[in-house]
C-alpha positions in Angstrom: 0.0 0.0 0.0 1.6 3.3 -1.1 -0.1 5.2 1.7 1.6 3.3 4.5 4.8 4.4 6.1 8.0 2.9 4.9 9.7 0.6 7.3 13.1 2.3 6.6 13.5 5.8 7.9 16.3 8.3 7.4 16.4 8.6 11.2 17.5 4.9 11.4 20.3 5.8 8.9 21.5 8.6 11.2 20.2 11.5 9.1 18.9 13.1 12.2 22.6 13.9 13.0 22.8 16.2 9.9 21.4 19.2 11.8 23.8 18.5 14.7 26.8 18.3 12.4 25.7 21.5 10.5 25.2 23.4 13.8 28.6 22.3 15.1 30.3 23.3 11.8 28.6 26.7 11.9 29.4 27.5 15.5 32.8 25.8 15.4 33.9 27.7 12.3 32.9 31.1 13.8 34.6 30.3 17.1 37.8 28.9 15.6 38.4 31.8 13.2 37.7 34.3 16.0 40.1 32.8 18.5 42.8 32.2 15.9 42.6 35.6 14.2 42.7 37.5 17.5 45.5 35.3 19.0 47.9 36.1 16.1 46.6 39.7 15.9 45.2 39.4 12.4 41.9 40.8 13.7 41.4 43.6 16.2 42.1 42.0 19.6 39.9 44.3 21.6 36.4 43.2 22.4 34.9 41.7 19.2 36.0 41.9 15.6 33.2 41.2 13.0 32.9 37.7 11.6 34.1 38.9 8.3 37.3 40.3 9.8 38.2 37.0 11.4 38.3 35.3 7.9 40.2 38.0 6.0 43.8 36.7 6.4 45.5 33.2 6.1 45.7 30.8 7.7 42.4 31.4 9.5 40.8 32.4 6.1 41.3 28.8 5.0 39.2 27.6 7.9 36.7 30.3 7.3 36.2 29.3 3.6 36.3 25.5 4.3 33.9 25.6 7.3 31.3 28.0 5.8 31.3 26.2 2.5 30.5 22.9 4.2 27.8 24.6 6.3 26.3 26.0 3.0 26.3 22.5 1.4 24.8 20.8 4.5 22.2 23.5 4.8 21.2 23.1 1.2 20.8 19.3 1.7 18.7 19.8 4.8 16.4 22.3 3.1 16.0 20.0 0.1 15.2 17.0 2.2 12.6 18.9 4.3 11.0 20.2 1.1 10.7 16.7 -0.4 9.2 15.4 2.9 6.5 18.0 2.9 5.9 17.8 -0.8 5.4 14.0 -0.7 2.5 14.7 1.7 1.1 17.9 0.1 0.9 16.2 -3.3 -1.5 13.5 -2.0 -4.2 15.6 -0.5 -5.8 18.9 -1.3 -7.7 19.4 1.9 -6.8 18.6 5.5 -9.3 19.2 8.4 -11.2 21.5 6.0 -8.1 23.5 5.1 -7.1 23.9 1.5 -3.4 22.9 1.3 -2.6 24.8 -1.9 -1.4 27.7 0.3 1.0 25.5 2.2 2.3 23.9 -1.1 3.3 27.4 -2.3 4.8 28.2 1.0 6.8 25.0 0.9 8.1 25.9 -2.6 9.0 29.4 -1.4 10.9 27.9 1.5 12.9 25.8 -0.9 13.8 28.6 -3.2 14.7 31.1 -0.5 16.6 28.5 1.5 18.7 27.3 -1.4 19.4 30.8 -2.5 20.6 31.6 1.0 22.8 28.6 1.0 24.4 29.7 -2.3 25.0 33.1 -0.8 26.7 31.6 2.2 29.1 29.8 -0.1 29.8 33.0 -1.8 30.5 34.7 1.5 33.0 31.9 2.3 34.7 32.2 -1.1 35.0 36.0 -1.4 36.5 37.4 1.7 35.6 41.0 2.8 39.2 42.1 2.5 39.6 41.0 -1.1 36.1 41.5 -2.7 34.1 43.5 -0.2 31.1 44.3 -2.4 30.4 40.7 -3.3 31.1 39.5 0.3 28.7 42.0 2.0 25.9 41.8 -0.5 26.0 38.0 -0.2 26.1 38.2 3.6 23.1 40.5 3.6 21.2 38.3 1.2 22.1 35.2 3.3 20.9 36.5 6.6 17.7 38.0 5.1 16.9 34.7 3.3 17.6 32.5 6.3 15.4 34.6 8.6 12.5 34.2 6.1 13.3 30.5 5.8 13.2 30.1 9.6 9.8 31.8 9.7 8.4 29.7 6.9 9.6 26.5 8.6 8.1 27.5 11.9 4.8 28.3 10.1 4.7 24.9 8.3 5.6 23.1 11.6 2.2 24.2 12.9 0.5 22.0 10.4 2.7 19.0 10.1 3.8 18.2 13.6 2.2 14.8 13.2 5.1 13.9 10.9 7.5 14.4 13.8 5.5 12.2 16.2 5.5 15.0 18.8 2.9 15.5 21.5 1.2 18.9 21.7 3.3 20.0 24.6 6.6 19.1 22.9 5.4 20.8 19.7 4.6 23.9 21.6 8.0 24.0 23.1 9.6 23.4 19.8 7.6 26.1 18.1 8.3 28.6 21.0 12.0 27.9 20.7 11.9 28.5 16.9 9.9 31.7 17.3 12.3 33.0 20.0 15.3 32.4 17.7 13.6 34.1 14.8 12.8 37.2 16.9 16.4 37.3 18.2 17.8 37.0 14.6 15.4 39.7 13.4 16.4 42.2 16.1 20.1 41.4 15.6 19.8 41.7 11.8 17.9 45.0 11.8 20.3 46.5 14.3 23.4 45.4 12.4 21.9 46.5 9.0 21.0 49.9 10.5 24.6 50.4 11.8 26.4 49.0 8.7 24.2 50.2 5.9 22.1 53.1 7.1 24.6 54.8 9.3 27.7 53.6 7.4 29.9 53.1 10.5 33.6 52.2 10.1 36.2 50.6 12.4 37.0 54.1 13.7 33.5 54.2 15.3 34.6 51.7 17.9 31.5 51.3 20.2 29.1 51.0 17.3 31.5 48.7 15.3 31.6 46.4 18.3 27.8 46.4 18.6 27.6 45.4 14.9 29.9 42.6 15.6 27.7 41.4 18.5 24.8 41.4 16.1 26.7 39.2 13.6 27.6 36.7 16.3 24.1 36.7 17.6 22.7 35.9 14.2 25.3 33.2 13.7 24.6 31.6 17.0 20.8 31.8 16.5 21.1 30.1 13.1 23.2 27.3 14.6 20.8 26.7 17.4 17.8 26.8 15.0 19.5 23.9 13.0 19.3 21.9 16.2 15.5 22.3 16.4 15.3 20.4 13.1 16.5 17.2 14.7 12.9 15.9 15.3 12.1 16.6 11.7 14.9 14.4 10.4 14.6 11.8 13.1 11.2 10.6 11.9 11.7 11.4 8.2 10.8 8.4 6.0 12.8 7.1 3.2 9.8 5.8 1.3 6.3 7.2 0.7 4.9 8.8 3.9 1.3 8.4 5.0 -1.2 10.7 3.3 -2.9 13.5 5.2 -6.1 11.6 4.9 -4.6 8.8 7.0 -3.1 11.3 9.4 -6.6 12.9 9.8 -8.1 9.5 10.4 -5.5 8.6 13.1 -5.5 12.0 14.6 -9.0 13.4 14.6 -9.6 17.1 15.2 -9.2 17.9 18.9 -7.0 14.9 19.7 -3.6 15.0 21.3 -1.8 14.9 17.9 -4.0 17.2 15.9 -1.8 19.8 14.2 -1.1 22.7 16.5 -2.5 25.1 13.9 -5.9 23.6 14.5 -5.9 23.4 18.3 
């Protein structure tokens, strides 16, 4: 029966470790380049240099490029797999609990396009250091952070509908959603503050207090993104390698008002 869950899951294959590895690469790369660049005085040693400054000079620039390129690749894989998981369900049913799913299909496609574009931009950030090609580096960085915040928001929105795929109870789903919303809000505040300082006000290294604040915003966005990756562990832990159950079956097993009804409908 094509509507039954496959016995083989990606979780059993260890795919749920992909968000963990991606988060560790993201946070590890940022941390390593910071400590290395400040230790050998390639970046400003006082308080905080920006993330871009820590990857300007060799040998730490090699770690910067290698680490962020791998983060970009792993992020692209995660986004594609999540899109395919949702698409395999959306393509089977048009209506769930009386809700037309066409809106969510378009949202899923938008999540894929924006997410993959952001991953490409992160790879560009890694390949073109700020010291060598500043225009390409900073435009790609702005596009990456903007796209990832939108991706995080779309993912949180879709999780309201499809938490049954993650086998989560309502309480666990609420905590997961709250964590994602918190990280999105933190990222938004950090991004808007950093953009205002760097773009609108045009601050430079000479404006030390404000330059440091912009650096704090960059590290906050990087940390929030890394932590958000960790919230995707349940999504990949229960992801199926074969054809997943249709929403019709999910609706039959989880009637409206039950413990596992999608949170959006509670």
